[in-house]
C-alpha positions in Angstrom: 134.7 -32.4 35.2 135.5 -28.7 35.7 136.9 -26.5 33.0 137.8 -22.8 32.8 135.3 -20.5 31.1 137.0 -19.0 28.1 135.1 -15.7 28.6 135.5 -15.0 32.3 138.1 -17.6 33.4 136.1 -19.1 36.3 135.6 -22.8 36.7 132.4 -24.3 35.2 131.1 -27.8 35.0 131.3 -29.5 31.6 127.7 -30.5 32.1 126.5 -26.8 32.3 125.0 -25.4 29.1 126.5 -22.0 29.7 128.7 -20.3 32.3 126.6 -19.2 35.3 128.9 -16.2 35.8 129.0 -14.6 32.3 126.6 -16.7 30.2 129.3 -17.9 27.7 128.0 -21.1 26.0 130.0 -24.1 27.4 129.0 -26.6 24.7 131.5 -24.8 22.3 134.2 -25.3 24.9 133.3 -29.0 25.5 133.8 -29.7 21.8 137.4 -28.3 22.2 138.3 -30.6 25.1 141.2 -32.8 24.1 142.4 -35.5 26.5 140.9 -33.7 29.5 142.5 -30.3 28.7 140.8 -27.3 27.2 142.2 -26.1 23.9 143.1 -22.4 24.4 140.5 -20.2 22.7 142.1 -17.0 23.9 143.8 -16.1 20.5 140.6 -16.8 18.6 138.6 -14.7 21.1 141.1 -11.9 20.9 140.8 -11.8 17.1 137.0 -11.7 17.3 137.2 -9.0 20.0 139.5 -7.0 17.9 137.2 -7.3 14.9 134.3 -6.2 17.0 136.3 -3.2 18.2 137.3 -2.3 14.7 133.7 -2.7 13.5 132.5 -0.6 16.4 135.0 2.1 15.5 133.8 2.1 11.9 130.1 2.2 13.1 130.9 5.2 15.3 132.7 6.9 12.5 129.9 6.3 10.1 127.3 7.5 12.6 129.3 10.8 13.0 129.4 11.2 9.2 125.7 10.6 9.0 125.1 13.3 11.6 127.3 15.8 9.7 125.7 15.0 6.3 122.2 15.3 7.9 123.0 18.7 9.2 124.4 19.8 5.8 121.3 18.4 4.1 119.0 20.2 6.5 120.9 23.5 6.0 120.8 23.1 2.2 117.1 22.4 2.1 116.3 25.2 4.5 118.4 27.7 2.5 116.9 26.5 -0.7 113.4 26.8 0.5 114.0 30.3 1.9 115.6 31.4 -1.5 112.7 29.9 -3.4 110.0 31.5 -1.2 111.7 34.9 -1.4 112.0 34.5 -5.2 108.4 33.5 -5.6 107.2 36.4 -3.4 109.4 38.7 -5.4 107.9 37.6 -8.7 104.3 38.0 -7.3 105.1 41.5 -5.8 106.9 42.8 -8.9 104.1 41.4 -11.2 101.6 43.4 -9.1 103.8 46.5 -9.2 104.2 46.1 -13.0 100.4 46.0 -13.5 99.9 48.9 -11.2 102.7 50.9 -12.8 101.3 50.3 -16.3 97.8 51.3 -15.1 99.2 54.5 -13.6 101.1 55.4 -16.7 98.1 55.0 -19.0 96.9 58.6 -19.6 93.3 59.7 -19.7 91.5 59.5 -23.0 92.7 62.3 -25.4 96.1 62.7 -23.7 99.1 61.6 -25.6 100.9 58.7 -23.7 104.6 59.0 -22.7 105.7 55.9 -24.5 109.4 56.2 -23.3 108.4 56.4 -19.6 105.9 53.5 -20.0 108.5 51.4 -21.7 111.0 52.2 -18.9 108.6 51.2 -16.2 107.8 47.9 -18.0 111.5 47.2 -18.6 112.4 47.9 -15.0 109.7 45.7 -13.6 110.6 42.9 -16.0 114.2 43.1 -14.9 113.2 42.7 -11.3 110.9 39.8 -12.1 113.8 38.1 -14.0 116.1 38.6 -11.0 113.6 37.2 -8.6 113.1 34.3 -11.0 116.8 33.6 -10.8 116.5 33.6 -7.0 113.7 31.1 -7.2 115.6 28.8 -9.5 118.7 29.2 -7.4 116.8 28.1 -4.4 115.6 25.0 -6.2 119.2 24.3 -7.5 120.5 24.6 -3.9 118.1 22.0 -2.8 118.9 19.6 -5.7 122.6 20.1 -5.9 123.2 20.4 -2.1 120.7 18.1 -0.5 120.6 15.2 -2.9 124.3 14.3 -2.7 124.2 14.5 1.1 121.2 12.2 1.1 123.1 9.7 -1.0 126.0 9.8 1.3 123.7 9.3 4.3 122.1 6.3 2.7 125.5 4.7 1.9 126.8 5.2 5.4 123.5 3.8 6.9 123.8 0.8 4.7 127.4 0.2 5.8 126.3 0.5 9.5 123.6 -2.1 8.9 126.1 -4.3 7.2 128.6 -4.1 10.1 125.9 -4.7 12.6 124.8 -7.8 10.7 121.3 -6.7 9.6 
């Protein structure tokens, strides 16, 4: 007996395991044969195809979002690392300058030190060290506050993609 393949519409023997044209399993169709006529599977197939299309659209949307969040995360991490390195370098440089400045302001033995000038040098260098420390901590904060939420969003989207794909 010949029946129409629900997938491609071509005639296939009921004895075939699958359609030789498209590979659709014929056993499922044989189970639906009622009094020599095939029960129409088109509405059921249309619903499944529509679900696959909607799932594919969601997967594509989530993949785009993952790409956007990945770029944001990379930018945040890069910016945070640059800020942290500049801040750390600033702390090192200003600490060296502070030591050198103090050593230059210490007078020879027997000469009265200029305490006001020495205090000003120390205060100025400490101020620069504090500012660069803020830069360092700001860089770390950018990494934490900017990159971590994007990483969480990426993970959620990737889990949804896996769920929609069935694994």
